C-alpha positions in Angstrom: 148.4 52.9 -4.9 147.5 52.5 -1.2 145.8 55.6 0.1 145.4 57.1 -3.3 141.8 58.2 -4.1 140.8 57.9 -7.8 137.7 59.4 -9.3 135.6 57.0 -11.4 135.6 57.7 -15.1 132.4 59.5 -16.2 130.9 59.2 -19.7 127.8 61.2 -20.5 125.5 59.5 -23.1 122.9 61.6 -24.9 120.4 60.2 -27.3 118.5 62.7 -29.5 116.1 62.9 -32.4 114.9 66.2 -33.9 115.2 68.1 -30.6 117.8 70.9 -31.2 116.9 73.2 -28.3 116.7 70.4 -25.6 120.0 69.0 -27.0 121.8 72.3 -26.6 120.3 72.7 -23.1 121.4 69.2 -22.2 125.0 69.8 -23.3 125.1 73.1 -21.5 123.9 71.3 -18.3 126.5 68.7 -18.7 129.3 71.3 -19.0 128.0 73.2 -16.0 128.5 70.3 -13.6 131.2 70.7 -11.0 132.8 67.5 -12.3 133.2 67.5 -16.1 132.7 64.1 -17.7 135.7 62.3 -19.3 133.8 62.2 -22.5 130.4 62.9 -24.1 128.8 60.6 -26.7 125.8 62.0 -28.6 123.8 59.4 -30.4 121.8 61.1 -33.2 118.7 59.0 -34.2 118.8 60.3 -37.8 117.6 63.8 -37.0 116.7 66.1 -39.9 119.5 68.5 -38.8 122.5 66.5 -37.6 123.2 66.9 -33.9 126.8 67.6 -34.6 125.8 70.7 -36.7 123.4 71.9 -34.0 126.1 71.7 -31.3 128.7 73.2 -33.6 126.5 76.3 -34.1 126.0 76.5 -30.4 129.8 76.3 -29.8 129.4 73.0 -27.9 131.0 70.5 -30.3 134.5 70.2 -28.9 137.1 67.5 -29.2 135.7 65.7 -26.1 132.3 65.3 -27.7 131.9 62.2 -30.0 129.0 61.7 -32.3 127.3 58.6 -33.6 124.7 59.3 -36.3 122.4 56.4 -36.9 121.0 55.8 -40.5 117.4 55.6 -39.1 115.5 56.4 -35.9 115.8 53.4 -33.7 114.0 55.1 -30.7 115.5 55.7 -27.3 116.3 52.1 -26.5 117.8 51.6 -29.9 119.9 54.7 -29.5 121.3 53.5 -26.1 121.9 50.1 -27.5 123.9 51.5 -30.5 
C-alpha cells in the first residue's frame, strides 16, 4: 500500500560443528536483538552432540528455530550451501 512501511523479512542462519557454548551464546545474541528474526535456521555439520539437543537443554529450541542436521561435516561453506 502507498505510504505503508514494511520491515524486510529476517532469517538468521547459524552453521555449527561441535561448538555447544558458542552456539548457545550465538542464539542468545540473536534473541537479544531489538528486532527478532522471522526465523532461525541452525545447520548442524554432524556434531557429536546434536545442536538441537544443546539448544533444548539451554531453553533456546523454540518453534521458530528450525534445524538441519547434515550426515557429515561439510565445513562452513558446505553448511551454508545446504
